[in-house]
C-alpha positions as a printed Julia matrix, in Angstrom:
80×3 Matrix{Float64}:
 -145.35  -200.59  138.92
 -142.71  -200.09  141.47
 -144.01  -196.43  142.35
 -147.56  -197.69  143.44
 -149.04  -196.18  146.38
 -152.17  -197.45  148.58
 -153.7   -195.27  150.9
 -155.63  -197.25  153.8
 -156.76  -197.07  157.73
 -155.1   -199.07  160.32
 -157.37  -200.52  162.88
 -156.29  -197.86  165.43
 -157.91  -195.41  162.85
 -154.34  -193.9   161.32
 -154.23  -193.22  157.72
 -151.64  -194.7   156.1
 -149.54  -193.87  152.78
 -147.5   -196.76  151.84
 -145.44  -197.74  148.34
 -146.66  -201.14  147.51
 -143.68  -202.86  147.16
 -142.54  -201.71  150.91
 -142.25  -203.06  154.17
 -143.27  -199.95  155.76
 -145.77  -197.21  155.8
 -143.94  -193.91  154.03
 -146.14  -191.48  156.41
 -149.11  -191.97  158.61
 -151.83  -189.16  158.9
 -154.65  -188.27  161.04
 -157.18  -187.8   158.08
 -157.57  -189.79  154.52
 -157.35  -186.32  152.65
 -153.88  -185.65  154.25
 -152.79  -189.13  153.54
 -153.64  -188.73  149.79
 -152.33  -185.65  149.18
 -148.89  -186.78  150.51
 -149.35  -189.73  148.64
 -150.17  -188.06  145.25
 -147.32  -185.83  145.72
 -145.01  -188.91  146.06
 -145.98  -189.9   143.12
 -145.4   -186.8   141.35
 -142.19  -186.53  142.68
 -141.2   -190.02  141.69
 -142.62  -189.68  137.92
 -146.06  -190.57  138.34
 -148.04  -194.22  139.03
 -151.19  -195.42  140.71
 -152.83  -194.55  143.67
 -154.9   -196.75  145.13
 -157.61  -195.73  147.55
 -159.39  -197.9   150.34
 -162.6   -196.85  152.15
 -163.02  -197.61  155.77
 -164.3   -200.9   155.01
 -161.14  -201.84  153.61
 -162.44  -202.32  149.95
 -160.8   -200.51  147.05
 -162.7   -197.07  146.54
 -160.41  -195.65  143.78
 -157.76  -195.94  141.4
 -155.99  -192.84  139.59
 -152.99  -192.58  137.25
 -151.03  -189.58  138.26
 -148.97  -188.68  135.19
 -146.24  -190.34  133.65
 -147.73  -193.74  134.96
 -148.87  -196.64  132.96
 -152.66  -195.84  132.3
 -153.94  -199.27  131.11
 -157.33  -197.32  130.12
 -156.12  -193.74  128.79
 -158.97  -191.64  127.91
 -160.17  -191.58  124.26
 -159.17  -188.3   122.47
 -162.68  -186.69  121.5
 -162.89  -184.29  118.34
 -165.58  -181.44  119.18
C-alpha cells in the first residue's frame, strides 16, 4: 500500500520515519518513540496504512494497522 511506513534505526543512531515507496526519509528523530509518534500521525493524516517497526537488530519488531488501512487479519467480533 502506498501509505505504508517503516520506522528503523540508521547506523549513526538516528531513528527514521520513512514511507515505504519513498526514496528519502520523511523525518529523522533522536528516539524510536518520537519516530513512531510522527509516523503514526502521518498515517492518520493520510487515511491509514501499515506501520512497521524494526528493532535495534534490524528485524521487524511489530506491524500495526492504522485505521482506514487494509488489515488482512481484522479482529473477529465477539459476542458477550
